[in-house]
Structure formats: structure tokens, C-alpha cells
C-alpha positions as CSV (number, residue, x, y, z in Angstrom):
1,M,-70.2,40.0,-214.4
2,N,-72.5,41.1,-217.2
3,W,-72.7,40.3,-220.9
4,N,-75.6,41.7,-223.0
5,T,-78.3,41.6,-220.3
6,R,-78.8,45.3,-219.8
7,D,-82.4,45.3,-218.6
8,L,-81.9,42.4,-216.3
9,L,-78.7,43.9,-214.9
10,I,-80.5,47.2,-214.0
11,Q,-83.3,45.2,-212.4
12,C,-80.8,43.2,-210.4
13,M,-78.9,46.3,-209.2
14,R,-82.1,47.9,-208.1
15,S,-83.1,44.9,-206.1
16,V,-79.7,44.9,-204.4
17,R,-79.9,48.6,-203.6
18,D,-83.5,48.5,-202.4
19,N,-83.2,45.3,-200.4
20,A,-79.8,45.5,-198.8
21,G,-81.3,46.6,-195.5
22,D,-78.7,47.7,-193.0
23,A,-75.9,45.9,-194.7
24,P,-73.1,48.2,-195.8
25,L,-73.1,48.2,-199.6
26,E,-70.7,48.8,-202.5
27,I,-71.9,47.8,-206.0
28,I,-69.2,46.7,-208.5
29,V,-70.2,45.9,-212.0
30,V,-67.9,44.3,-214.6
31,D,-69.3,44.5,-218.1
32,N,-67.6,42.0,-220.5
33,G,-67.8,44.0,-223.7
34,S,-71.6,44.1,-224.1
35,G,-73.0,45.5,-227.3
36,D,-76.4,46.3,-225.9
37,G,-75.6,49.5,-223.9
38,S,-75.2,47.8,-220.6
39,A,-72.3,49.9,-219.4
40,E,-74.0,53.2,-220.4
41,A,-77.2,52.1,-218.6
42,V,-75.3,51.4,-215.4
43,S,-73.5,54.8,-215.6
44,G,-76.8,56.6,-216.1
45,A,-78.9,54.7,-213.5
46,F,-76.2,54.0,-210.8
47,P,-73.5,56.8,-211.0
48,D,-72.2,55.7,-207.6
49,A,-71.5,52.1,-208.7
50,H,-68.0,51.0,-209.5
51,L,-68.1,50.2,-213.2
52,I,-65.4,48.2,-215.1
53,A,-66.2,48.2,-218.8
54,N,-64.1,45.7,-220.7
55,E,-63.7,46.1,-224.5
56,R,-64.2,42.3,-225.0
57,N,-65.4,39.3,-223.1
58,L,-62.6,38.2,-220.8
59,G,-64.4,35.2,-219.4
60,F,-66.4,34.9,-216.2
61,G,-63.5,34.2,-213.9
62,A,-61.3,36.9,-215.2
63,A,-64.1,39.5,-215.0
64,C,-65.0,38.5,-211.4
65,N,-61.4,38.8,-210.4
66,Q,-61.4,42.4,-211.7
67,G,-64.4,43.1,-209.5
68,L,-62.8,41.3,-206.5
69,S,-59.8,43.5,-206.8
70,R,-62.0,46.6,-206.2
71,A,-64.0,45.1,-203.3
72,T,-63.2,46.4,-199.8
73,G,-65.7,44.7,-197.5
74,D,-65.3,41.6,-195.4
75,F,-67.8,39.7,-197.6
76,V,-68.4,39.7,-201.3
77,L,-71.8,38.8,-202.8
78,L,-71.2,37.4,-206.3
79,L,-74.3,37.8,-208.5
80,N,-75.3,37.0,-212.0
81,P,-77.2,39.9,-213.7
82,D,-80.3,37.7,-214.2
83,T,-81.0,37.5,-210.4
84,V,-83.3,39.4,-208.2
85,I,-82.6,39.9,-204.5
86,P,-85.7,39.9,-202.3
87,A,-86.0,41.9,-199.1
88,G,-84.0,40.4,-196.2
89,A,-81.9,37.9,-198.3
90,I,-78.6,39.7,-198.0
91,E,-79.0,40.2,-194.3
92,A,-80.0,36.6,-193.8
93,L,-76.9,35.3,-195.7
94,L,-74.7,37.6,-193.7
95,G,-76.3,36.4,-190.5
96,F,-75.8,32.8,-191.6
97,M,-72.1,33.4,-192.2
98,D,-71.7,35.1,-188.8
99,E,-73.2,32.0,-187.1
100,H,-71.0,29.6,-189.1
101,P,-67.4,30.8,-189.1
102,E,-66.2,27.5,-190.6
103,V,-68.2,28.4,-193.8
104,G,-66.3,30.4,-196.4
105,I,-68.8,30.3,-199.2
106,A,-72.6,30.1,-198.9
107,G,-75.4,30.1,-201.4
108,P,-79.2,30.5,-201.1
109,L,-82.0,28.5,-202.6
110,L,-82.4,29.7,-206.2
111,V,-85.9,29.8,-207.6
112,G,-87.0,30.5,-211.2
113,T,-89.2,33.4,-212.2
114,D,-92.1,30.9,-211.9
115,G,-91.2,30.3,-208.2
116,R,-90.0,26.8,-208.8
117,P,-86.8,25.7,-207.0
118,Q,-83.7,25.3,-209.1
119,I,-80.8,23.0,-208.6
120,S,-78.6,25.2,-206.3
121,S,-76.1,22.9,-204.7
122,F,-74.2,19.6,-205.3
123,G,-72.9,16.8,-203.3
124,L,-70.3,15.6,-205.7
125,F,-67.4,17.2,-207.6
126,P,-66.9,16.3,-211.3
127,S,-66.1,12.6,-211.6
128,P,-67.3,9.6,-213.6
129,L,-70.1,9.1,-211.0
130,E,-71.1,12.7,-211.1
131,A,-71.1,12.7,-214.9
132,F,-73.1,9.5,-215.0
133,L,-75.8,10.8,-212.6
134,R,-75.9,14.0,-214.5
135,S,-76.5,12.1,-217.8
136,L,-79.3,10.2,-216.1
137,R,-80.9,13.5,-214.9
138,I,-81.0,11.9,-211.5
139,W,-82.6,15.0,-210.0
140,R,-85.7,14.1,-212.1
141,L,-85.4,10.3,-212.4
142,A,-84.9,9.5,-208.7
143,P,-84.3,12.7,-206.6
144,R,-84.9,10.9,-203.2
145,S,-82.8,7.8,-204.0
146,A,-79.4,7.3,-202.3
147,L,-77.7,8.4,-205.5
148,G,-80.0,11.3,-206.0
149,R,-79.3,12.5,-202.4
150,R,-75.6,12.1,-203.1
151,F,-75.7,14.1,-206.3
152,L,-77.7,17.0,-204.7
153,A,-76.7,18.5,-201.4
154,A,-79.8,19.3,-199.5
155,P,-80.8,19.8,-195.8
156,R,-82.4,17.1,-193.9
157,E,-86.0,17.3,-193.0
158,G,-86.6,20.1,-190.5
159,E,-83.3,21.7,-191.1
160,S,-82.6,24.9,-193.1
161,W,-79.1,24.4,-194.4
162,A,-76.5,21.8,-195.3
163,Y,-72.8,21.5,-196.2
164,A,-72.3,21.2,-200.0
165,K,-69.4,20.2,-202.2
166,H,-70.1,23.1,-204.5
167,L,-72.8,25.6,-205.3
168,L,-74.3,27.2,-208.4
169,G,-72.5,30.5,-208.9
170,A,-75.5,32.6,-209.7
171,C,-75.5,33.9,-206.2
172,L,-72.6,33.3,-203.7
173,L,-71.6,35.0,-200.5
174,A,-68.0,34.6,-199.8
175,R,-65.5,35.8,-197.2
176,K,-63.1,38.3,-198.9
177,E,-60.2,37.0,-196.9
178,L,-60.8,33.5,-198.3
179,L,-61.1,34.8,-201.9
180,D,-57.9,36.7,-201.5
181,A,-56.1,33.7,-200.1
182,L,-57.3,31.6,-203.1
183,G,-56.3,34.2,-205.6
184,G,-59.8,34.5,-206.8
185,F,-61.2,32.5,-209.7
186,D,-59.0,30.3,-211.9
187,E,-59.0,32.2,-215.2
188,D,-58.3,29.1,-217.2
189,F,-62.1,28.4,-216.9
190,L,-63.6,30.7,-219.5
191,L,-67.2,29.8,-218.7
192,F,-68.7,27.1,-216.4
193,L,-67.3,25.3,-213.4
194,E,-65.3,28.4,-212.2
195,E,-67.4,28.3,-209.0
196,T,-66.9,24.5,-208.7
197,D,-63.1,24.9,-208.9
198,L,-63.3,27.8,-206.3
199,C,-65.3,25.7,-203.9
200,Y,-62.9,22.8,-204.3
201,R,-59.9,25.0,-203.5
202,A,-61.7,26.6,-200.6
203,Q,-62.2,23.1,-199.1
204,E,-58.6,22.2,-199.7
205,R,-57.8,25.2,-197.4
206,G,-60.1,23.8,-194.7
207,S,-63.0,26.1,-195.4
208,R,-66.6,24.8,-195.9
209,C,-69.3,25.5,-198.4
210,A,-72.9,25.7,-197.3
211,Y,-76.4,25.7,-198.9
212,S,-79.1,27.7,-197.0
213,V,-82.7,27.1,-198.1
214,G,-83.8,29.6,-195.4
215,T,-82.9,32.3,-198.0
216,H,-84.0,32.4,-201.6
217,V,-83.0,34.5,-204.6
218,V,-84.8,34.6,-208.0
219,H,-82.7,33.4,-210.9
220,A,-83.9,33.6,-214.5
221,G,-81.0,31.5,-215.8
222,E,-79.0,31.5,-219.0
223,Q,-80.6,34.7,-220.3
224,S,-77.5,35.8,-222.3
225,M,-77.0,32.4,-223.8
226,Q,-80.2,31.7,-225.8
227,D,-78.6,32.4,-229.2
228,I,-75.4,30.5,-228.6
229,L,-76.5,27.3,-226.9
230,H,-74.1,25.2,-229.0
231,K,-71.2,27.2,-227.7
232,T,-72.2,26.9,-224.1
233,G,-72.6,23.1,-224.4
234,A,-69.1,22.9,-225.8
235,L,-67.6,25.2,-223.2
236,Y,-69.2,23.1,-220.4
237,I,-67.7,19.9,-221.6
238,R,-64.3,21.6,-222.0
239,S,-64.5,23.1,-218.6
240,Y,-65.5,19.7,-217.1
241,N,-62.4,18.1,-218.7
242,L,-60.2,21.0,-217.5
243,F,-61.4,20.5,-213.9
244,C,-60.7,16.8,-214.1
245,R,-57.2,17.3,-215.5
246,K,-56.4,19.9,-212.9
247,R,-57.4,17.5,-210.2
248,G,-55.0,14.9,-211.6
249,M,-57.7,12.5,-212.8
250,G,-56.2,9.6,-214.9
251,L,-57.0,8.8,-218.5
252,P,-59.3,5.8,-217.8
253,R,-61.5,7.9,-215.5
254,R,-61.5,10.8,-217.9
255,L,-62.6,8.6,-220.7
256,A,-65.5,7.4,-218.6
257,V,-66.3,11.0,-217.8
258,N,-66.5,11.9,-221.4
259,L,-68.6,8.9,-222.3
260,F,-71.2,10.1,-219.8
261,L,-70.9,13.7,-220.9
262,I,-71.7,12.6,-224.4
263,L,-74.7,10.6,-223.2
264,G,-75.9,13.7,-221.5
265,I,-75.6,15.8,-224.6
266,L,-77.5,13.1,-226.6
267,A,-80.2,13.2,-223.8
268,D,-80.5,16.9,-224.3
269,A,-80.9,16.5,-228.0
270,G,-83.6,13.9,-227.5
271,A,-85.4,16.2,-224.9
272,G,-85.2,19.0,-227.4
273,L,-87.2,16.9,-229.9
274,L,-89.5,14.8,-227.7
275,R,-90.2,17.1,-224.7
276,F,-89.8,20.6,-226.0
277,H,-90.6,19.8,-229.7
278,S,-87.7,22.1,-230.7
279,P,-85.5,20.9,-233.6
280,R,-83.4,24.1,-233.0
281,R,-82.7,23.0,-229.4
282,A,-81.8,19.5,-230.5
283,A,-79.5,20.8,-233.2
284,A,-77.8,23.2,-230.8
285,S,-77.0,20.2,-228.5
286,M,-75.5,18.2,-231.4
287,R,-73.5,21.2,-232.6
288,G,-72.2,21.6,-229.0
289,L,-71.0,18.0,-229.0
290,Y,-69.1,18.7,-232.2
291,H,-67.5,21.9,-231.0
292,A,-66.6,20.3,-227.7
293,Y,-64.3,17.7,-229.2
294,F,-63.6,18.7,-232.8
295,G,-64.1,22.5,-233.2
296,P,-61.5,25.1,-232.5
297,S,-61.4,26.6,-229.0
298,S,-60.9,30.1,-230.4
299,G,-64.1,32.0,-230.8
300,L,-66.1,29.7,-228.5
301,L,-66.4,32.2,-225.7
302,P,-69.4,34.5,-226.4
303,G,-68.3,38.0,-227.2
304,R,-64.8,37.1,-228.0
305,S,-63.5,36.7,-231.6
306,A,-61.4,33.9,-232.9
307,K,-58.5,36.4,-233.0
308,D,-58.5,36.9,-229.2
């Protein structure tokens, strides 16, 4: 799914085409109403790709479901447009899935453009504990502690993969049969936690999710969101609450969740001032907090007007 990341999208598609190896390939692009000429660029550079050009932003899950409806292979590689696939990565992920039939969804190690590993997998689903550890930034504070290891799913020393509760959705390889059985993504999630919900439902059906550090993919991260950080913060909190409600979490636990989510936003605001020396970033965090709880939901999704 793409929204206003034309140049990154073309770069991503080239990396897929050039590095797919012997894997059979069909490229499906869903453009969610971009205004930067993304759809036109895809048509010009990749005339054989299946292009779905939406007039407006339907949300991540809805757009992915459009693409899934066109897919014909046994596996689907879900990619954000700000990713780059290195040589051998697709074949390695397919080989991993062949070796582990119990795994329905697998994700690689994600690294930034600077080569540093990104958080790619998680050992907890949204809950008061998960929200608390997130607000503490446990992955920085104490990554090797018992709580840190519980928050992050990672292989043991000497191993190249591990089961995970859920994976970051920038790059996921999934069995098409499983996705069809699940009905694709839950379109109630407009942005954020769609993949978390998908992984949860996959495991309800007896499938497993796995994180393979033997394969890496470059992920720039949040490239279409830089001018709308306050909206993304609000959407994240709303999606987190939606996940908790859908899982039947009671009011006391949801109140605890929101307390920790608020603390996390305040931590982001403090980091914006003290670590990044960016009043703009701090202000975006505080605006996100307001829109999460008090602002109207209409118009929050980037590229969608309040009338939609």
C-alpha cells in the first residue's frame, strides 16, 4: 500500500523485481489516493504490475485487502513502499516457510538506512503490561532484562529465528490460504495495529508467527508521516483501544492501558525537547494526545477528508 511516497515506491519495486531470484513474481500496487504522481510513475516504470489506484485513502487494511483479492500465489509478501529488498531475501523467507509449515506469517529483521536493527517483532499483545513497557521504552532502558525479553521476541543466542506474538508490518510473508481464511485485514483499523490483529487471529486458528533474523530488509520508516505526526499518534492510540475492545478487555484494564499510553506520549514530547531539541516534535506529540481523546475521528486518516 502506498500513499505519497512515489520515489521510495519505485525504488522498492525495483529491488523486488531485481532481487526476487527464482521466485515466481507478481507485483501488486495499491495506491491510496496519492497526490504526488505515484500511480502514474508505477504505470510508466512497471507496466506489467497490477495497479489499483484509489481516489482517496481507504486505510491500510482496506487497501491491502484490495491487493490480496488480486493475488494468485501460494504466498503473499506484504511490503511498505519505504522498504528495499536485498538479494536473496525473498528466497530465504520462502525457504523458511517451507521448512516450518506451522508458521503462517513470517517477518525478517528490519534495519534502517543506517544499517541499525529496528524493532521488528514483539512478545506481547496489547495489554496494560505491554503499554507499560512501551511507555518505559523498555527496549532502550533494559533490553536484556526479563521484561525486556518478554516485550521483544528475539532468537536465543546461536539461533536464527524465534516465534513471536506479532510482527511489524513493513515486511511480512504470509500464506495466501491463511489470509483468505482470516478474511484479510480487519478494516476497522484505519492505521496501525492491523498486522497485530492479523497475527492474533492467525494464532487463534492455530497458526504461528515467526521472526527470522537470518534475513534482513531495509526499512526507512514513517516516510509518508513526517508532516502529520500528530495524526499518527492519535490513530495509534485509537487503534490500540480498538484492539483491546475487540479482544474483550474490561474497563479497568483499558483504563490502565490508556494511562500508560498517555505516559508514553508525554515521554515522546519530552524526548522531542530534550533529546532531539525539536519543539515541533514535542508539539506534535501533545497534539496527538489531544486528538486521540478529544478530537473528531473524521479527517484523522491522512489523505481522507472529514467528509469521508
